[in-house]
DRENDO-1510 file (C-alpha; in Angstrom, 1 decimal, always signed):
<recs>
REC; n; res; u; v; w
REC; 1; UNK; +5.6; -82.5; +47.9 .
REC; 2; UNK; +7.9; -85.3; +46.6 .
REC; 3; UNK; +11.5; -84.4; +46.3 .
REC; 4; UNK; +12.9; -84.3; +42.8 .
REC; 5; UNK; +15.7; -86.9; +43.0 .
REC; 6; UNK; +17.5; -85.4; +40.0 .
REC; 7; UNK; +18.0; -82.2; +42.0 .
REC; 8; UNK; +20.3; -84.0; +44.4 .
REC; 9; UNK; +22.0; -86.4; +41.9 .
REC; 10; UNK; +25.8; -86.3; +41.3 .
REC; 11; UNK; +27.0; -83.8; +38.7 .
REC; 12; UNK; +27.0; -85.2; +35.2 .
REC; 13; UNK; +30.0; -85.1; +32.9 .
REC; 14; UNK; +28.4; -82.5; +30.6 .
REC; 15; UNK; +27.7; -80.2; +33.6 .
REC; 16; UNK; +31.3; -80.1; +34.8 .
REC; 17; UNK; +33.3; -76.9; +34.4 .
REC; 18; UNK; +36.3; -78.0; +32.4 .
REC; 19; UNK; +38.6; -75.1; +33.5 .
REC; 20; UNK; +38.1; -76.1; +37.1 .
REC; 21; UNK; +38.9; -79.8; +36.4 .
REC; 22; UNK; +42.1; -78.7; +34.5 .
REC; 23; UNK; +43.2; -76.5; +37.4 .
REC; 24; UNK; +42.4; -79.2; +39.9 .
REC; 25; UNK; +44.5; -81.7; +37.9 .
REC; 26; UNK; +47.4; -79.3; +37.9 .
REC; 27; UNK; +47.0; -78.6; +41.6 .
REC; 28; UNK; +46.9; -82.3; +42.6 .
REC; 29; UNK; +50.1; -82.9; +40.5 .
REC; 30; UNK; +51.7; -79.9; +42.1 .
REC; 31; UNK; +50.8; -81.1; +45.6 .
REC; 32; UNK; +52.8; -84.2; +45.0 .
REC; 33; UNK; +55.8; -82.1; +44.0 .
REC; 34; UNK; +55.6; -80.4; +47.3 .
REC; 35; UNK; +54.9; -83.5; +49.4 .
REC; 36; UNK; +57.6; -85.8; +47.9 .
REC; 37; UNK; +60.4; -84.7; +50.2 .
REC; 38; UNK; +58.2; -85.5; +53.3 .
REC; 39; UNK; +57.5; -88.9; +51.7 .
REC; 40; UNK; +61.1; -89.8; +50.8 .
REC; 41; UNK; +63.2; -87.9; +53.5 .
REC; 42; UNK; +63.1; -87.0; +57.1 .
REC; 43; UNK; +60.1; -84.7; +57.5 .
REC; 44; UNK; +62.4; -81.8; +58.7 .
REC; 45; UNK; +64.0; -81.8; +55.2 .
REC; 46; UNK; +60.9; -80.3; +53.7 .
REC; 47; UNK; +61.9; -76.9; +54.9 .
REC; 48; UNK; +65.6; -77.5; +55.8 .
REC; 49; UNK; +67.5; -79.3; +53.1 .
REC; 50; UNK; +70.6; -79.5; +55.3 .
REC; 51; UNK; +68.8; -82.3; +57.2 .
REC; 52; UNK; +68.7; -84.8; +54.3 .
REC; 53; UNK; +68.7; -85.1; +50.5 .
REC; 54; UNK; +71.6; -82.8; +49.8 .
REC; 55; UNK; +72.0; -79.0; +49.7 .
REC; 56; UNK; +74.4; -78.5; +46.8 .
REC; 57; UNK; +74.2; -78.5; +43.1 .
REC; 58; UNK; +71.0; -79.9; +41.6 .
REC; 59; UNK; +69.6; -80.5; +45.1 .
REC; 60; UNK; +69.9; -76.9; +46.1 .
REC; 61; UNK; +68.5; -75.8; +42.7 .
REC; 62; UNK; +65.5; -78.1; +43.2 .
REC; 63; UNK; +64.9; -76.5; +46.7 .
REC; 64; UNK; +65.2; -73.0; +45.2 .
REC; 65; UNK; +62.7; -73.7; +42.4 .
REC; 66; UNK; +60.2; -75.2; +44.7 .
REC; 67; UNK; +60.7; -72.5; +47.3 .
REC; 68; UNK; +60.2; -69.6; +45.0 .
REC; 69; UNK; +57.7; -70.9; +42.5 .
REC; 70; UNK; +55.5; -73.4; +44.2 .
REC; 71; UNK; +55.8; -73.4; +48.0 .
REC; 72; UNK; +52.2; -73.1; +49.3 .
REC; 73; UNK; +50.8; -72.2; +45.9 .
REC; 74; UNK; +49.5; -75.6; +44.9 .
REC; 75; UNK; +47.7; -75.9; +48.2 .
REC; 76; UNK; +46.5; -72.3; +47.6 .
REC; 77; UNK; +45.0; -73.2; +44.2 .
REC; 78; UNK; +43.5; -76.4; +45.6 .
REC; 79; UNK; +41.9; -74.4; +48.4 .
REC; 80; UNK; +40.5; -71.9; +45.9 .
REC; 81; UNK; +38.9; -74.7; +43.9 .
REC; 82; UNK; +37.5; -76.3; +47.1 .
REC; 83; UNK; +35.7; -73.1; +48.0 .
REC; 84; UNK; +34.5; -72.7; +44.4 .
REC; 85; UNK; +33.2; -76.3; +44.5 .
REC; 86; UNK; +31.1; -75.6; +47.5 .
REC; 87; UNK; +29.3; -72.8; +45.7 .
REC; 88; UNK; +28.9; -74.9; +42.5 .
REC; 89; UNK; +27.5; -77.9; +44.2 .
REC; 90; UNK; +25.0; -76.1; +46.5 .
REC; 91; UNK; +23.9; -73.6; +43.8 .
REC; 92; UNK; +23.3; -76.4; +41.3 .
REC; 93; UNK; +21.1; -78.3; +43.7 .
REC; 94; UNK; +19.3; -75.3; +45.0 .
REC; 95; UNK; +18.5; -74.1; +41.5 .
REC; 96; UNK; +17.2; -77.6; +40.7 .
REC; 97; UNK; +14.8; -77.4; +43.6 .
REC; 98; UNK; +16.6; -79.5; +46.2 .
REC; 99; UNK; +15.7; -77.2; +49.0 .
REC; 100; UNK; +17.0; -78.3; +52.4 .
REC; 101; UNK; +18.5; -81.4; +50.8 .
REC; 102; UNK; +21.3; -79.3; +49.4 .
REC; 103; UNK; +22.5; -78.7; +52.9 .
REC; 104; UNK; +22.2; -82.3; +53.9 .
REC; 105; UNK; +24.1; -83.5; +50.8 .
REC; 106; UNK; +26.9; -80.9; +51.5 .
REC; 107; UNK; +27.3; -81.9; +55.1 .
REC; 108; UNK; +27.3; -85.6; +54.2 .
REC; 109; UNK; +30.0; -85.0; +51.7 .
REC; 110; UNK; +32.1; -83.2; +54.3 .
REC; 111; UNK; +31.6; -85.8; +57.0 .
REC; 112; UNK; +32.6; -88.7; +54.7 .
REC; 113; UNK; +35.6; -86.6; +53.6 .
REC; 114; UNK; +36.5; -86.2; +57.2 .
REC; 115; UNK; +36.5; -90.0; +57.7 .
REC; 116; UNK; +38.6; -90.5; +54.5 .
REC; 117; UNK; +41.1; -87.9; +56.0 .
REC; 118; UNK; +41.3; -89.7; +59.3 .
REC; 119; UNK; +42.0; -93.0; +57.5 .
REC; 120; UNK; +44.5; -91.3; +55.3 .
REC; 121; UNK; +46.7; -90.0; +58.2 .
REC; 122; UNK; +46.3; -93.0; +60.5 .
REC; 123; UNK; +46.2; -96.1; +58.3 .
REC; 124; UNK; +47.5; -94.9; +55.0 .
REC; 125; UNK; +50.4; -93.2; +56.8 .
REC; 126; UNK; +50.4; -89.8; +55.2 .
REC; 127; UNK; +51.3; -87.3; +58.0 .
REC; 128; UNK; +50.7; -84.3; +55.7 .
REC; 129; UNK; +47.1; -85.2; +54.7 .
REC; 130; UNK; +44.7; -82.3; +54.1 .
REC; 131; UNK; +41.3; -83.9; +53.6 .
REC; 132; UNK; +40.5; -83.9; +57.3 .
REC; 133; UNK; +41.2; -80.2; +57.6 .
REC; 134; UNK; +39.4; -79.4; +54.4 .
REC; 135; UNK; +36.3; -81.2; +55.6 .
REC; 136; UNK; +36.2; -79.1; +58.7 .
REC; 137; UNK; +36.6; -75.9; +56.6 .
REC; 138; UNK; +33.7; -77.1; +54.4 .
REC; 139; UNK; +31.4; -77.5; +57.4 .
REC; 140; UNK; +31.9; -73.9; +58.3 .
REC; 141; UNK; +32.0; -72.3; +54.8 .
REC; 142; UNK; +28.5; -73.5; +53.9 .
REC; 143; UNK; +27.3; -70.4; +55.7 .
REC; 144; UNK; +29.4; -68.1; +53.6 .
REC; 145; UNK; +28.4; -69.5; +50.2 .
REC; 146; UNK; +25.8; -66.7; +49.4 .
REC; 147; UNK; +27.9; -63.7; +50.3 .
REC; 148; UNK; +28.7; -61.2; +47.6 .
REC; 149; UNK; +32.2; -61.5; +46.0 .
REC; 150; UNK; +33.3; -58.2; +47.6 .
REC; 151; UNK; +32.6; -59.5; +51.1 .
REC; 152; UNK; +34.2; -62.8; +50.5 .
REC; 153; UNK; +37.4; -61.1; +49.2 .
REC; 154; UNK; +37.5; -58.7; +52.2 .
REC; 155; UNK; +37.1; -61.5; +54.7 .
REC; 156; UNK; +39.7; -63.6; +53.0 .
REC; 157; UNK; +42.2; -60.7; +52.8 .
REC; 158; UNK; +41.6; -59.8; +56.4 .
REC; 159; UNK; +42.4; -63.3; +57.5 .
REC; 160; UNK; +45.6; -63.4; +55.4 .
REC; 161; UNK; +46.6; -60.0; +57.0 .
REC; 162; UNK; +46.0; -61.5; +60.4 .
REC; 163; UNK; +48.2; -64.5; +59.4 .
REC; 164; UNK; +50.9; -62.1; +58.4 .
REC; 165; UNK; +50.7; -60.3; +61.7 .
REC; 166; UNK; +50.9; -63.6; +63.6 .
REC; 167; UNK; +53.9; -64.7; +61.5 .
REC; 168; UNK; +55.7; -61.5; +62.4 .
REC; 169; UNK; +54.9; -61.9; +66.1 .
REC; 170; UNK; +55.9; -65.6; +65.9 .
REC; 171; UNK; +59.3; -64.8; +64.3 .
REC; 172; UNK; +59.9; -62.2; +67.0 .
REC; 173; UNK; +59.0; -64.6; +69.8 .
REC; 174; UNK; +61.2; -67.4; +68.4 .
REC; 175; UNK; +64.2; -65.0; +68.1 .
REC; 176; UNK; +63.7; -64.0; +71.8 .
REC; 177; UNK; +63.4; -67.6; +72.8 .
REC; 178; UNK; +66.7; -68.4; +71.1 .
REC; 179; UNK; +68.4; -65.5; +72.7 .
REC; 180; UNK; +67.2; -66.7; +76.1 .
REC; 181; UNK; +68.2; -70.3; +75.4 .
REC; 182; UNK; +71.7; -69.2; +74.4 .
REC; 183; UNK; +72.0; -67.1; +77.6 .
REC; 184; UNK; +70.8; -70.1; +79.6 .
REC; 185; UNK; +73.4; -72.4; +77.9 .
REC; 186; UNK; +76.1; -69.8; +78.6 .
REC; 187; UNK; +75.1; -69.6; +82.3 .
REC; 188; UNK; +75.0; -73.4; +82.6 .
REC; 189; UNK; +78.5; -73.6; +81.1 .
REC; 190; UNK; +79.7; -71.1; +83.7 .
REC; 191; UNK; +78.3; -73.3; +86.5 .
REC; 192; UNK; +75.4; -71.1; +87.3 .
REC; 193; UNK; +71.9; -72.3; +88.3 .
REC; 194; UNK; +69.3; -71.5; +85.7 .
REC; 195; UNK; +66.2; -69.4; +86.6 .
REC; 196; UNK; +62.8; -70.8; +85.9 .
REC; 197; UNK; +62.5; -68.5; +82.9 .
REC; 198; UNK; +65.8; -69.7; +81.4 .
REC; 199; UNK; +64.8; -73.3; +81.9 .
REC; 200; UNK; +61.5; -72.8; +80.2 .
REC; 201; UNK; +63.2; -70.9; +77.3 .
REC; 202; UNK; +65.7; -73.7; +76.9 .
REC; 203; UNK; +63.0; -76.3; +76.7 .
REC; 204; UNK; +60.9; -74.3; +74.3 .
REC; 205; UNK; +63.8; -73.7; +72.0 .
REC; 206; UNK; +64.7; -77.4; +72.0 .
REC; 207; UNK; +61.1; -78.3; +71.0 .
REC; 208; UNK; +61.0; -75.6; +68.3 .
REC; 209; UNK; +64.4; -76.5; +66.9 .
REC; 210; UNK; +63.3; -80.2; +66.8 .
REC; 211; UNK; +60.8; -79.4; +64.0 .
REC; 212; UNK; +63.6; -77.7; +62.0 .
REC; 213; UNK; +66.5; -80.0; +62.7 .
REC; 214; UNK; +66.0; -83.6; +64.0 .
REC; 215; UNK; +67.7; -85.0; +67.0 .
REC; 216; UNK; +69.5; -88.3; +66.6 .
REC; 217; UNK; +66.6; -90.0; +68.4 .
REC; 218; UNK; +64.1; -88.4; +66.0 .
REC; 219; UNK; +66.0; -89.4; +62.9 .
REC; 220; UNK; +66.5; -92.9; +64.2 .
REC; 221; UNK; +62.8; -93.2; +65.0 .
REC; 222; UNK; +61.7; -92.1; +61.5 .
REC; 223; UNK; +64.1; -94.5; +59.9 .
REC; 224; UNK; +62.8; -97.3; +62.1 .
REC; 225; UNK; +59.1; -97.0; +61.3 .
REC; 226; UNK; +59.9; -96.8; +57.6 .
REC; 227; UNK; +62.0; -100.0; +57.8 .
REC; 228; UNK; +59.8; -102.0; +60.2 .
REC; 229; UNK; +56.4; -103.6; +60.0 .
REC; 230; UNK; +53.1; -102.0; +59.1 .
REC; 231; UNK; +52.2; -101.7; +62.7 .
REC; 232; UNK; +55.5; -100.1; +63.5 .
REC; 233; UNK; +54.8; -97.5; +60.8 .
REC; 234; UNK; +51.2; -96.8; +62.1 .
REC; 235; UNK; +52.3; -96.5; +65.7 .
REC; 236; UNK; +55.5; -94.6; +64.8 .
REC; 237; UNK; +54.0; -91.8; +62.7 .
REC; 238; UNK; +50.7; -91.5; +64.7 .
REC; 239; UNK; +51.9; -89.0; +67.4 .
REC; 240; UNK; +53.4; -86.7; +64.7 .
REC; 241; UNK; +50.3; -87.0; +62.5 .
REC; 242; UNK; +48.0; -86.3; +65.5 .
REC; 243; UNK; +50.1; -83.2; +66.4 .
REC; 244; UNK; +50.0; -81.9; +62.8 .
REC; 245; UNK; +46.3; -82.5; +62.4 .
REC; 246; UNK; +45.1; -81.1; +65.7 .
REC; 247; UNK; +47.8; -78.9; +67.3 .
REC; 248; UNK; +48.6; -77.1; +64.1 .
REC; 249; UNK; +45.0; -77.2; +62.8 .
REC; 250; UNK; +43.6; -73.9; +64.2 .
REC; 251; UNK; +46.2; -71.8; +62.4 .
REC; 252; UNK; +45.8; -73.7; +59.1 .
REC; 253; UNK; +42.1; -73.7; +59.4 .
REC; 254; UNK; +41.6; -69.9; +60.0 .
REC; 255; UNK; +44.6; -68.4; +58.3 .
REC; 256; UNK; +45.8; -70.7; +55.5 .
REC; 257; UNK; +42.9; -72.7; +54.1 .
REC; 258; UNK; +39.7; -70.7; +54.8 .
REC; 259; UNK; +41.0; -67.4; +53.3 .
REC; 260; UNK; +41.8; -69.0; +50.0 .
REC; 261; UNK; +38.6; -70.9; +50.0 .
REC; 262; UNK; +36.7; -67.7; +50.5 .
REC; 263; UNK; +38.7; -66.0; +47.7 .
REC; 264; UNK; +37.9; -69.1; +45.5 .
REC; 265; UNK; +34.2; -68.6; +46.1 .
REC; 266; UNK; +34.5; -64.9; +45.0 .
REC; 267; UNK; +36.6; -65.7; +41.9 .
REC; 268; UNK; +34.0; -68.3; +40.8 .
REC; 269; UNK; +31.2; -65.8; +41.2 .
REC; 270; UNK; +33.2; -63.2; +39.3 .
REC; 271; UNK; +33.7; -65.6; +36.4 .
REC; 272; UNK; +37.4; -65.8; +36.8 .
REC; 273; UNK; +37.8; -69.5; +37.6 .
REC; 274; UNK; +35.3; -70.5; +35.0 .
REC; 275; UNK; +37.5; -69.1; +32.2 .
REC; 276; UNK; +34.8; -66.5; +31.4 .
REC; 277; UNK; +37.2; -63.5; +31.2 .
REC; 278; UNK; +39.4; -62.5; +28.3 .
REC; 279; UNK; +42.9; -63.8; +27.6 .
REC; 280; UNK; +44.1; -60.2; +28.2 .
REC; 281; UNK; +42.5; -60.2; +31.7 .
REC; 282; UNK; +44.3; -63.5; +32.6 .
REC; 283; UNK; +47.6; -62.2; +31.2 .
REC; 284; UNK; +47.2; -59.2; +33.4 .
REC; 285; UNK; +46.6; -61.4; +36.4 .
REC; 286; UNK; +49.8; -63.3; +35.5 .
REC; 287; UNK; +51.9; -60.2; +35.1 .
REC; 288; UNK; +50.6; -58.5; +38.3 .
REC; 289; UNK; +50.9; -61.7; +40.4 .
REC; 290; UNK; +54.4; -62.6; +39.3 .
REC; 291; UNK; +55.6; -59.0; +39.5 .
REC; 292; UNK; +54.9; -59.1; +43.3 .
REC; 293; UNK; +55.3; -62.8; +44.0 .
REC; 294; UNK; +58.6; -63.6; +42.3 .
REC; 295; UNK; +60.7; -60.8; +43.9 .
REC; 296; UNK; +59.2; -61.6; +47.3 .
REC; 297; UNK; +59.9; -65.3; +46.8 .
REC; 298; UNK; +63.5; -64.6; +46.0 .
REC; 299; UNK; +63.7; -62.3; +49.0 .
REC; 300; UNK; +62.4; -65.0; +51.3 .
REC; 301; UNK; +64.6; -67.7; +49.7 .
REC; 302; UNK; +67.7; -65.6; +49.9 .
REC; 303; UNK; +67.1; -64.9; +53.6 .
REC; 304; UNK; +66.9; -68.6; +54.3 .
REC; 305; UNK; +69.8; -69.8; +52.1 .
REC; 306; UNK; +72.0; -66.8; +52.9 .
REC; 307; UNK; +71.7; -67.6; +56.6 .
REC; 308; UNK; +72.8; -71.2; +56.1 .
REC; 309; UNK; +69.3; -72.4; +56.8 .
REC; 310; UNK; +69.0; -70.7; +60.2 .
REC; 311; UNK; +65.6; -71.3; +61.9 .
REC; 312; UNK; +65.2; -67.7; +63.0 .
REC; 313; UNK; +66.0; -66.4; +59.5 .
REC; 314; UNK; +63.4; -68.8; +58.1 .
REC; 315; UNK; +60.8; -67.6; +60.5 .
REC; 316; UNK; +61.6; -64.0; +59.6 .
REC; 317; UNK; +61.2; -64.9; +55.9 .
REC; 318; UNK; +57.8; -66.3; +56.7 .
REC; 319; UNK; +56.5; -62.8; +57.6 .
REC; 320; UNK; +55.9; -62.1; +53.9 .
REC; 321; UNK; +54.9; -65.6; +53.1 .
REC; 322; UNK; +51.1; -65.1; +52.8 .
REC; 323; UNK; +51.6; -62.1; +50.5 .
REC; 324; UNK; +54.1; -63.8; +48.2 .
REC; 325; UNK; +52.0; -67.0; +48.2 .
REC; 326; UNK; +48.8; -65.1; +47.3 .
REC; 327; UNK; +50.6; -63.2; +44.5 .
REC; 328; UNK; +52.1; -66.4; +43.1 .
REC; 329; UNK; +48.7; -68.1; +43.1 .
REC; 330; UNK; +47.3; -65.2; +41.2 .
REC; 331; UNK; +50.2; -65.3; +38.7 .
REC; 332; UNK; +49.8; -69.1; +38.3 .
REC; 333; UNK; +46.1; -68.8; +37.8 .
REC; 334; UNK; +46.5; -66.1; +35.2 .
REC; 335; UNK; +49.0; -68.1; +33.3 .
REC; 336; UNK; +47.0; -71.3; +33.4 .
REC; 337; UNK; +43.6; -69.7; +32.6 .
REC; 338; UNK; +45.1; -67.8; +29.7 .
REC; 339; UNK; +46.5; -71.1; +28.4 .
REC; 340; UNK; +43.0; -72.7; +28.8 .
REC; 341; UNK; +41.1; -69.7; +27.4 .
REC; 342; UNK; +43.4; -69.6; +24.3 .
REC; 343; UNK; +42.6; -73.3; +23.6 .
REC; 344; UNK; +46.3; -74.3; +23.4 .
REC; 345; UNK; +47.2; -78.0; +23.4 .
REC; 346; UNK; +43.6; -79.2; +23.7 .
REC; 347; UNK; +44.6; -82.9; +24.0 .
REC; 348; UNK; +46.8; -82.0; +27.0 .
REC; 349; UNK; +44.0; -79.9; +28.5 .
REC; 350; UNK; +41.5; -82.8; +28.2 .
REC; 351; UNK; +44.0; -85.1; +29.9 .
REC; 352; UNK; +44.6; -82.7; +32.8 .
REC; 353; UNK; +40.8; -82.4; +33.1 .
REC; 354; UNK; +40.6; -86.1; +33.5 .
REC; 355; UNK; +43.3; -86.0; +36.2 .
REC; 356; UNK; +41.2; -83.3; +37.9 .
REC; 357; UNK; +38.0; -85.2; +37.6 .
REC; 358; UNK; +39.7; -88.0; +39.5 .
REC; 359; UNK; +41.5; -85.6; +41.9 .
REC; 360; UNK; +40.6; -87.6; +45.1 .
REC; 361; UNK; +41.6; -90.9; +43.6 .
REC; 362; UNK; +44.9; -89.4; +42.3 .
REC; 363; UNK; +45.6; -87.8; +45.6 .
REC; 364; UNK; +45.1; -91.0; +47.5 .
REC; 365; UNK; +47.0; -93.1; +44.9 .
REC; 366; UNK; +50.0; -90.8; +45.3 .
REC; 367; UNK; +50.1; -91.8; +49.0 .
REC; 368; UNK; +49.6; -95.5; +48.2 .
REC; 369; UNK; +52.4; -95.4; +45.6 .
REC; 370; UNK; +54.8; -93.5; +47.8 .
REC; 371; UNK; +54.1; -95.8; +50.7 .
REC; 372; UNK; +55.1; -98.7; +48.5 .
REC; 373; UNK; +58.2; -96.9; +47.4 .
REC; 374; UNK; +59.5; -95.6; +50.7 .
REC; 375; UNK; +58.3; -98.1; +53.3 .
REC; 376; UNK; +59.8; -101.6; +53.7 .
REC; 377; UNK; +56.8; -103.7; +55.0 .
REC; 378; UNK; +55.1; -106.1; +52.6 .
REC; 379; UNK; +56.2; -105.5; +49.0 .
REC; 380; UNK; +57.6; -102.1; +49.9 .
REC; 381; UNK; +60.9; -101.0; +48.2 .
REC; 382; UNK; +62.2; -99.2; +51.3 .
REC; 383; UNK; +63.7; -96.3; +49.5 .
REC; 384; UNK; +63.2; -93.9; +52.4 .
REC; 385; UNK; +66.3; -91.7; +52.7 .
REC; 386; UNK; +68.0; -93.4; +49.8 .
REC; 387; UNK; +67.4; -90.7; +47.1 .
REC; 388; UNK; +68.8; -87.2; +46.9 .
REC; 389; UNK; +66.3; -84.3; +46.8 .
REC; 390; UNK; +66.6; -83.8; +43.0 .
REC; 391; UNK; +66.2; -87.5; +42.4 .
REC; 392; UNK; +62.8; -87.5; +44.1 .
REC; 393; UNK; +61.5; -85.3; +41.3 .
REC; 394; UNK; +62.2; -88.2; +38.9 .
REC; 395; UNK; +59.7; -90.2; +41.0 .
REC; 396; UNK; +57.3; -87.3; +40.8 .
REC; 397; UNK; +57.5; -87.2; +37.0 .
REC; 398; UNK; +57.0; -90.9; +36.7 .
REC; 399; UNK; +53.9; -90.8; +38.9 .
REC; 400; UNK; +52.5; -87.8; +37.0 .
REC; 401; UNK; +52.8; -89.7; +33.7 .
REC; 402; UNK; +51.2; -92.8; +35.2 .
REC; 403; UNK; +48.3; -90.9; +36.7 .
REC; 404; UNK; +47.8; -88.9; +33.5 .
REC; 405; UNK; +47.5; -92.0; +31.4 .
REC; 406; UNK; +45.5; -93.9; +34.0 .
REC; 407; UNK; +43.0; -91.0; +34.4 .
REC; 408; UNK; +42.4; -90.7; +30.6 .
REC; 409; UNK; +41.9; -94.4; +30.1 .
REC; 410; UNK; +39.8; -94.9; +33.2 .
REC; 411; UNK; +37.3; -92.1; +32.3 .
REC; 412; UNK; +36.8; -93.7; +28.8 .
REC; 413; UNK; +35.0; -96.5; +30.5 .
REC; 414; UNK; +33.8; -95.2; +33.9 .
REC; 415; UNK; +31.9; -92.1; +35.1 .
REC; 416; UNK; +34.0; -91.6; +38.2 .
REC; 417; UNK; +37.3; -92.4; +39.7 .
REC; 418; UNK; +37.2; -95.3; +42.2 .
REC; 419; UNK; +37.4; -93.2; +45.3 .
REC; 420; UNK; +35.0; -90.5; +43.8 .
REC; 421; UNK; +32.5; -93.3; +43.1 .
REC; 422; UNK; +32.8; -94.5; +46.8 .
REC; 423; UNK; +32.5; -90.9; +48.1 .
REC; 424; UNK; +29.4; -90.2; +45.9 .
REC; 425; UNK; +27.7; -93.5; +46.8 .
REC; 426; UNK; +28.1; -92.8; +50.5 .
REC; 427; UNK; +27.1; -89.2; +50.1 .
REC; 428; UNK; +23.8; -90.0; +48.3 .
REC; 429; UNK; +23.2; -93.2; +50.3 .
REC; 430; UNK; +22.9; -95.1; +47.0 .
REC; 431; UNK; +25.2; -97.1; +44.9 .
REC; 432; UNK; +26.1; -94.9; +41.9 .
REC; 433; UNK; +26.3; -96.3; +38.4 .
REC; 434; UNK; +30.0; -96.7; +37.5 .
REC; 435; UNK; +30.1; -97.6; +33.8 .
REC; 436; UNK; +29.4; -95.0; +31.1 .
</recs>
């Protein structure tokens, strides 16, 4: 029997779920607010503001606001939406009679996203890129899409609990490594010969601390590839990007991204993400989430700041990170969905929906803009390391305004954002109509 081509066509504008687009737009803006310090400062400054960008006055305030209110939560919301998107896409095609083509289209989408991700972290120079890891998650999660919400929530919660246990064990291990490294340094100062265990501990501590506080060589290298040629930048950032994408991938894959994607699948099926519940329900989500997340966030932040940004203290604070992050995601979702459900500021909501409809284009454009701002090659402005932490958020605000306006205007004339059009054309093996 001939395949109904309409069953595997890209989703039309009228079939989109507006609440998901609004949430996606807010998440992609929030991700820039998180990423901006890694664009504009030494990468260690993301977690440790004593490294660069300032740690007093408005700079410290900026760190505290991000740390308590938004650290990990925008990525969490984006992961929820990614999981929900897998269910929406495949269910829509299967209900339309796509059959096995639903699986083929899904896997094509993920594999093209994987290629976009590789290009993003190799040639577009964004070391913190997530498309590559998301595509791998998507390949696995296809098999989970038909599970009942209860099972999805249980699996997601179990993985987050496992992440918490791993964080606790990791903090304990790092504290022990530091103690051994200090003992080794004391023995060396006393003229003693180090044991093999002491030598190993000293080397491990040096490596771990290098991710928290850069050596002079590391800081010089980062500055050099930002101020050199494009090839200098590609070659300079590649080892760090490769380590982030591959060495750190297993933890992020199983214990950071996948749990939230599974929870997102469940919340879509329960009618939560589609704004199908009452305003009171969403206000309850907000109150419950914030009641847990905000105190935990302050507890974690006070541990880090109170210790003078000590690495071991930061790792100990991480032991409650997944719980506080999940609670804050629930709180943020409750607030945003109550806002959406109540129909407040509809023009703003439509604008954010446009941003979310073009989320891939806006995400990649953030990298392109920040590359122009913070690298020196070509027309680049070379602002890397020149702005204080709080000043970077003026840049964020300017990009938000530009992308909001651009998204609204673009979608008045075109069906997709430019990168969405390319992704869909490649996925369906057919050039998609662009103009409305």
